PAKEGU-821771 format. One line per 3 residues: number of its first residue (from 1); for each residue x, y, z of C-alpha. Coordinates in Angstrom, 1 decimal, m for minus. Example, Ala and Ser with C-alpha at 12.3 -4.5 7.8 and 13.67 -1.06 7.14 Angstrom:
2
1) 12.3/m4.5/7.8  13.7/m1.1/7.1 .
END
This chain:
312
1) m11.0/0.3/m6.4  m10.6/2.6/m9.3  m10.7/6.2/m8.1 .
4) m11.4/9.5/m9.9  m8.5/11.1/m11.7  m6.7/13.7/m9.7 .
7) m4.4/16.5/m10.8  m1.0/15.0/m11.6  2.1/16.6/m10.2 .
10) 5.1/15.1/m11.9  8.0/17.0/m10.6  11.0/15.3/m12.2 .
13) 12.1/12.3/m14.2  15.2/10.3/m13.6  16.7/8.4/m16.6 .
16) 15.7/7.8/m20.1  13.0/5.5/m21.5  15.2/4.8/m24.5 .
19) 16.1/1.2/m25.4  19.8/0.2/m25.6  19.7/0.9/m29.3 .
22) 18.9/4.6/m28.5  15.3/4.5/m29.8  12.1/4.7/m27.8 .
25) 11.4/1.5/m26.0  8.3/m0.5/m27.1  7.0/m1.0/m23.5 .
28) 7.2/1.4/m20.6  7.7/1.1/m16.8  8.7/3.4/m14.0 .
31) 9.2/3.8/m10.3  6.9/6.4/m8.6  7.7/8.2/m5.4 .
34) 8.6/11.4/m3.6  11.4/12.2/m3.5  12.7/9.8/m6.1 .
37) 16.0/11.2/m7.5  18.1/8.8/m5.4  16.3/5.7/m6.6 .
40) 18.5/2.8/m7.9  15.4/1.0/m9.3  16.1/2.2/m12.9 .
43) 19.6/0.8/m12.9  18.3/m2.6/m11.5  15.4/m3.0/m13.9 .
46) 17.3/m1.8/m17.0  20.1/m4.3/m16.4  17.6/m7.1/m16.0 .
49) 15.7/m6.3/m19.2  18.9/m5.9/m21.3  19.9/m9.4/m20.1 .
52) 16.5/m10.8/m20.9  16.5/m9.2/m24.4  13.2/m7.3/m23.7 .
55) 12.4/m3.9/m25.3  11.4/m2.4/m22.0  12.2/1.1/m20.9 .
58) 12.2/2.1/m17.2  12.3/5.6/m15.6  11.8/7.3/m12.3 .
61) 9.0/9.8/m11.8  8.6/12.1/m8.8  5.0/12.4/m8.0 .
64) 3.2/13.3/m4.7  0.1/11.7/m3.3  m2.3/14.2/m4.8 .
67) m1.0/13.3/m8.3  m1.0/9.6/m8.1  m4.5/9.0/m9.3 .
70) m4.1/11.0/m12.5  m0.8/9.4/m13.3  m2.2/5.9/m12.9 .
73) m5.1/6.7/m15.1  m2.7/7.9/m17.8  m0.9/4.6/m17.5 .
76) m4.2/2.8/m17.9  m5.2/4.7/m21.0  m1.8/4.9/m22.8 .
79) m1.7/1.1/m23.4  2.1/0.8/m23.7  3.0/0.4/m20.0 .
82) 3.9/m3.0/m18.5  3.9/m1.8/m15.0  5.0/0.5/m12.1 .
85) 7.1/0.2/m9.0  5.7/2.2/m6.1  7.7/3.6/m3.2 .
88) 7.1/6.0/m0.3  4.8/7.7/0.3  2.5/6.2/m2.3 .
91) 2.2/2.5/m1.2  m1.2/3.0/0.3  m2.4/6.0/m1.8 .
94) m2.1/4.1/m5.1  m4.6/1.4/m4.0  m7.8/3.5/m4.8 .
97) m6.7/3.8/m8.4  m6.4/0.0/m9.0  m8.8/m2.6/m10.2 .
100) m7.5/m5.6/m8.2  m5.0/m6.6/m5.6  m3.0/m9.8/m5.0 .
103) m3.8/m11.7/m1.9  m0.7/m10.4/m0.1  m1.3/m6.8/m1.1 .
106) m4.9/m7.1/0.0  m3.9/m8.4/3.5  m1.2/m5.8/3.9 .
109) m3.1/m2.8/2.4  0.3/m1.9/0.8  1.3/m2.0/m2.9 .
112) 4.8/m1.6/m4.3  4.1/m3.1/m7.7  1.4/m2.4/m10.3 .
115) 1.1/m4.8/m13.2  m0.9/m3.7/m16.3  m2.8/m6.1/m18.6 .
118) m2.0/m5.1/m22.1  m4.1/m7.5/m24.2  m7.4/m9.3/m24.5 .
121) m10.7/m8.4/m22.8  m8.9/m7.4/m19.6  m6.6/m4.8/m21.4 .
124) m6.2/m1.8/m19.1  m6.7/m3.7/m15.9  m4.3/m2.7/m13.2 .
127) m3.4/m5.1/m10.4  m1.5/m4.2/m7.3  1.1/m6.6/m5.8 .
130) 3.5/m6.5/m2.9  7.1/m7.8/m3.4  8.6/m6.0/m0.3 .
133) 7.8/m9.1/1.8  9.9/m11.3/m0.4  12.6/m8.6/m0.5 .
136) 12.9/m8.5/3.2  12.8/m12.2/3.7  15.5/m12.9/1.1 .
139) 17.7/m10.1/2.3  17.6/m11.3/5.9  18.2/m14.9/4.8 .
142) 21.1/m13.9/2.6  22.6/m12.1/5.6  22.4/m15.2/7.8 .
145) 19.3/m14.6/9.9  18.0/m17.8/11.2  14.5/m19.1/11.8 .
148) 12.2/m17.7/14.5  14.1/m14.5/15.3  13.1/m12.3/18.2 .
151) 12.3/m9.1/16.3  11.4/m5.4/16.5  10.3/m2.9/13.9 .
154) 10.9/0.8/13.9  8.0/2.7/12.4  4.4/1.8/11.6 .
157) 3.9/2.9/8.0  3.5/1.2/4.6  6.8/m0.7/4.7 .
160) 6.3/m1.7/8.3  3.3/m4.0/7.4  5.6/m5.7/4.8 .
163) 8.2/m6.2/7.6  5.5/m7.7/9.8  4.6/m10.2/7.1 .
166) 8.2/m11.0/6.4  8.9/m11.8/10.1  5.8/m14.0/10.2 .
169) 7.2/m15.9/7.2  10.5/m16.3/9.0  8.7/m17.8/12.0 .
172) 9.2/m15.0/14.5  7.3/m15.7/17.7  6.2/m12.1/17.8 .
175) 7.2/m8.5/17.1  7.5/m5.3/18.9  6.7/m2.2/16.8 .
178) 8.1/1.0/18.0  6.0/4.0/16.9  5.7/7.7/17.9 .
181) 1.9/7.6/17.7  0.4/4.3/18.7  m3.1/5.3/17.5 .
184) m1.8/5.8/13.9  m0.2/2.4/13.9  m3.4/0.4/14.4 .
187) m3.3/m0.9/10.9  0.1/m2.4/11.5  m1.3/m4.3/14.4 .
190) m4.3/m5.4/12.3  m1.9/m6.8/9.7  0.0/m8.7/12.4 .
193) m3.2/m10.2/13.6  m4.1/m11.2/10.0  m0.8/m13.1/9.6 .
196) m1.1/m14.6/13.1  2.0/m12.8/14.5  1.7/m11.6/18.1 .
199) 2.4/m7.8/18.1  3.0/m5.1/20.6  2.9/m1.4/19.7 .
202) 5.5/0.3/21.8  6.2/4.0/22.3  9.3/5.2/20.4 .
205) 10.8/6.8/23.5  13.3/4.4/25.0  13.7/2.3/21.8 .
208) 17.5/2.7/21.7  18.0/1.1/25.1  15.8/m1.8/24.1 .
211) 17.0/m2.7/20.6  19.9/m4.8/21.8  17.5/m7.3/23.2 .
214) 16.4/m8.4/19.7  17.9/m10.8/17.2  16.6/m8.7/14.3 .
217) 15.6/m5.0/14.1  14.1/m3.6/10.9  13.9/0.1/10.6 .
220) 11.2/1.2/8.1  11.6/4.9/8.8  12.4/7.4/6.1 .
223) 16.0/8.4/5.5  17.6/10.1/8.6  14.5/9.6/10.8 .
226) 16.3/6.9/12.9  19.5/9.1/13.3  18.6/10.2/16.8 .
229) 18.8/6.6/18.0  22.3/6.2/16.8  24.2/7.9/19.7 .
232) 21.8/6.4/22.3  22.6/2.8/21.5  24.5/1.4/24.5 .
235) 28.1/0.2/23.8  28.3/m3.5/22.9  24.5/m3.8/22.9 .
238) 24.4/m4.9/19.2  26.8/m7.8/19.2  25.4/m10.8/17.3 .
241) 22.3/m8.8/16.4  21.1/m7.9/12.9  19.8/m4.5/11.7 .
244) 18.0/m4.0/8.4  17.6/m0.4/7.5  15.3/m0.2/4.5 .
247) 16.5/3.4/3.7  19.6/3.1/1.6  20.4/6.8/0.8 .
250) 22.5/8.2/2.4  24.5/5.1/3.2  25.6/4.1/5.7 .
253) 22.9/5.6/7.7  23.8/7.0/11.2  22.0/4.1/12.9 .
256) 23.6/1.5/10.7  27.1/2.9/11.4  26.4/3.0/15.1 .
259) 25.0/m0.5/15.1  28.1/m1.8/13.3  30.4/0.1/15.7 .
262) 28.7/m1.7/18.6  29.4/m5.1/17.2  26.2/m5.7/15.2 .
265) 25.6/m7.0/11.7  24.1/m4.7/9.0  21.7/m5.8/6.3 .
268) 21.7/m2.8/3.9  18.4/m1.6/2.5  19.8/m2.0/m1.0 .
271) 19.7/m5.7/m0.4  16.0/m5.6/0.2  15.7/m3.4/m2.9 .
274) 17.5/m5.9/m5.0  15.4/m8.9/m4.0  12.1/m7.1/m4.2 .
277) 13.1/m5.9/m7.7  13.8/m9.5/m8.8  10.2/m10.4/m7.9 .
280) 8.9/m7.3/m9.8  10.8/m8.3/m12.9  9.1/m11.7/m12.7 .
283) 5.7/m10.0/m12.6  6.5/m7.6/m15.4  7.9/m10.0/m17.9 .
286) 6.1/m12.6/m20.1  5.2/m16.0/m18.5  8.1/m18.4/m19.0 .
289) 10.8/m15.8/m19.0  12.4/m17.2/m15.9  11.8/m20.9/m16.9 .
292) 15.3/m21.7/m18.2  17.6/m22.9/m15.4  19.9/m20.2/m14.1 .
295) 17.9/m17.3/m15.4  17.1/m15.9/m11.9  20.7/m16.2/m10.8 .
298) 21.9/m14.4/m14.0  19.3/m11.6/m13.4  20.5/m11.2/m9.8 .
301) 24.1/m11.0/m10.9  23.6/m8.3/m13.6  21.5/m6.3/m11.1 .
304) 24.3/m6.5/m8.6  26.7/m5.3/m11.2  24.4/m2.4/m12.0 .
307) 24.5/m1.0/m8.5  27.9/m2.2/m7.3  26.8/m5.0/m5.0 .
310) 28.9/m8.2/m4.7  27.5/m11.0/m6.9  25.4/m13.6/m5.2 .
END
């Protein structure tokens, strides 16, 4: 899967790689995406590594699709990186630069986590994983979503396939995926078939009038892309229904505010970010780090503190 190096275009960096003592951290990590200045991943990860006593730095790097290959190759060659978080619009683009994929990432064709092997004969090997599925499942469960929800997804991109897999894990009987271009969402339907979840690709027009008929709606659209639906939601149509908006900046989004005003329950995208980050920390840290009882709960709590969420 390893691709040729491309010209890197690192536009900005958010945060410092320094350790809590002020010196350069021994091991490096980062979240990649475009744009990336709003990302709360550095706060989440740094809080976890401080608690765990690990000399891990973590930054945010703004990189576009034509620069991802060169950046990943530099991570491979530098030898001091433990891994990368990957966000939009790079979840598919990064795959060609990797050596291997986890089973879930391979089925979905979407990677949000890259783990580097730093020792032994496999040193330099980069493996892609997907923790978005666990992030969505745990965020919905924490909000009180029950088993086998009637569900819809807005958008058919890299995060939509993770939402499909998450709904399959929750036992949904099927999913309607609302997209602007049905032809471009064929891969989402393919993933649904692979995880044995009946799927319909539905034209985006008219989505607002239909959304109140679902137990759970997951919008995987970029920030503000779902705003036009907000005013079109019928009054009272969202009572007893859940909306997860994976975009968390700005917050509340227009559709989240409208959903709440019409009686619905909101699952903030920051909840998904929290839970997928916990799974990333497990992948990035040495085996056995989470073995002591209570470690995961402690990590979740310090992560919540770092971004102002109520403790779990």
